[in-house]
N, C-alpha and C positions, 0 to 999 in steps of 0.2 A: 242272496249274494250282496256284499257290501258295495254300495255305489261310491265312486270316486268323482272328483270334479270333471274328469275327462269323459265321463259316461253320460253326456248330454249331446244334443244336436249341435252341429257346427254354429248355427245361428245363435242358440242359446249361450254357447261358450263365448262367442265374440261379443255378445251383449254385455256379458259380465266382465270380460278381460280385454276386449278390443284386440285380441290376438287369436289365431287359430290354435287348435290342439297341437298340430305339428310344430308351430313356432314355439309354443311354450316347451314342448319336449326338447326342442333344439337348444334350449337354455340349460338343459341338464335336469329339468324337473320331471320327476316320475312319481308314481304312487303305487305302493306295494303293501303287503300285509304286515310289514315290520313297523314297530313304533317309531324308530329312529328315522326311517325313510319318510314316513307320513309327517312327522314333525318338521323335517326339512322342507318337504313340498308345501306344507301349510304356510310357512314363512313366505315362500314365493307367491302363492295364490293370494295371500292377504295383501301383499305389496302391489301385485299386478291389479288387484281389484281396486285398491286405493288410487293407483295411477289412472285407471280407466274411468272411474266415476268422479274423481275429484271430491270424494266424500270426506267426512271427518273421521278421525282414527277410531273413535269409540264404536259407531255403527259398523265400520269395516271389521273390527275385532269380533263383533257379534254375528258376522256372516257364518252361514252353515259350513262353508269350506275353510273357515279360519278358527273361529271360536277361541279367541284369546283376549286377555285384558288390554286396555288401551296402552299402558306403558310398554307392553310386549310388542304391540304393533309398532310403536315408536322405535324400539330397538331394531325390529325387523326392517323397518324402512331404511335405516342407516346401513345396516349389514348388507341387505340385498342391493340397494342402490350403489354402494361401493363395489360390490361383486360384479354387477352388470356394467360398470364403467371401467373395469379392469382392461388395460390395453389389449390383452390376449383375447378377451371376450369381444370387444368392440371390433377388432380387426378381423375376427372370424365371422361376425354377423353382419357387418356393414362393409360391403365391398362394391366399389365402382370398377368397371372394366379398365384394366391397366394397359391393354394393347388391342390391336385390331381384331385378333382372333376372339378375344373375350367380348369385344363390342359386337361383333357379328352374331355371336351366340345369344347375347342379350336382345338384340333387335329381332332375331328369329323367334325367340321365346315370346316377346311382346306381341308379335304379329300372330303367332299360333294361339295366343290366349285372347285374341279379338281386337288387337290394336289396329287402327285404321289408317295410321300415318306411316308410310314407308320410311324406314331409316330411323325410327324413334328409339333412342337408347333408354329414355326414361321421362319422367314427368316431375316438374319442380315447382315449388311455390313457397312463399313465406308464411309462417304461422306465428301468431303472438301467443307466447307462453306467460301467463300471468305470474308475477312474483310479488314479494313484499315490497312496499314503497321504499326505495333507497333513501339515504340521508342526503342533506343538502350538499355535503362534501363530495358525494358521488355524482353530482350533476343530474339531479332527479328528473329534470325536464327531458333529458335525452332518453329516458326510459318510458315516457308517456307517449304511447303510440296512437294510432288513428282511432282506437276504441276507448281512449281516455282513461286507461288504467296502466299502472306500471307493468312492464313486460320486457321480455327478450324476444327479438324477432329471429326466429330460427328458420333458416332456409333448408327445406327438406326435399330430397330427391328420392323417388321410388320407382320401381318397375311396375309392370302390369299385374304382378302378384301382390302388390302393395308392400313389397319388401323394401325397407330403407336401404338405399345404396350410398347415400352421402348426406351429411348434415353439417351445417355451419351454424353454431349457436353462441357466438361470442359478441354479437352486436345488440345494443340496446333497442328498445321497441320503436323509437322514433326513426330509426334508420330504414330507409326504403329498400325494397327488394332489389332494385336495379344496382344500387351501390354495393350491396352485399355480394351480388353476382359478379360485378366488375372486378372486385378485389379478392375473388375466391380462387383457391387451387382448383376447384371444379371447372371454372372457365378455362384455366390454362390447360387442364387435361383435355377438354373438349377441342380446343384449338389443336392440340397435339394429335388427337385421334382423327380430326378432319384433314390433317396433312397426309394421312394414309388413305382415308376413305370417308366420303361425306356421310355425316350422321347428325342427329338432332336431339336436343332436349326440348320438350314441350312445356310452355308456361303461359301465363296470361299476359295482358297488355302492360303489366308492370315491368316486364323485361324487354330489353332491346331486341330487335329481330336480327 
């Protein structure tokens, strides 16, 4: 029987793509016996592998799950990245509780999955995403973060399943986490939810209590 990229252990799959099989399937990626379906899925697997490993395009193209030339990998990166950033896809996959009922369901799920802090809606932190060094006209120093490379400081919030619930990715790398949080729609939503029922986002000491 022909093996597909899904036919491995959960741990092996996450090591290759940093996502679970179910999450990849939720993107609409499947694998069947038809050539057209397999070609479509190979584009996604190649791009997800590139995202996960930070590798060069040429070795990504030589992956057993991809097996395409480097220029093709480049085309796929553009195509798949635009598709994943389509507003309909983003709104379907990245959802933060909009009301007290959804907040309670999220808190209950986190506790069921082993969360030890009562009332925790999610977990948030900033992460530096490395980018090409901007030009002087773009105020390059604003992008040099604490790790001394050009980056974007993305504030990511997830639940106990590691599903991303909210992301703020418009600030340069030198911006601290507390500033991003203080000026975010996420903070305003948490204030709104707390007016109905007390709940929390857990973060490190870089955030105000």
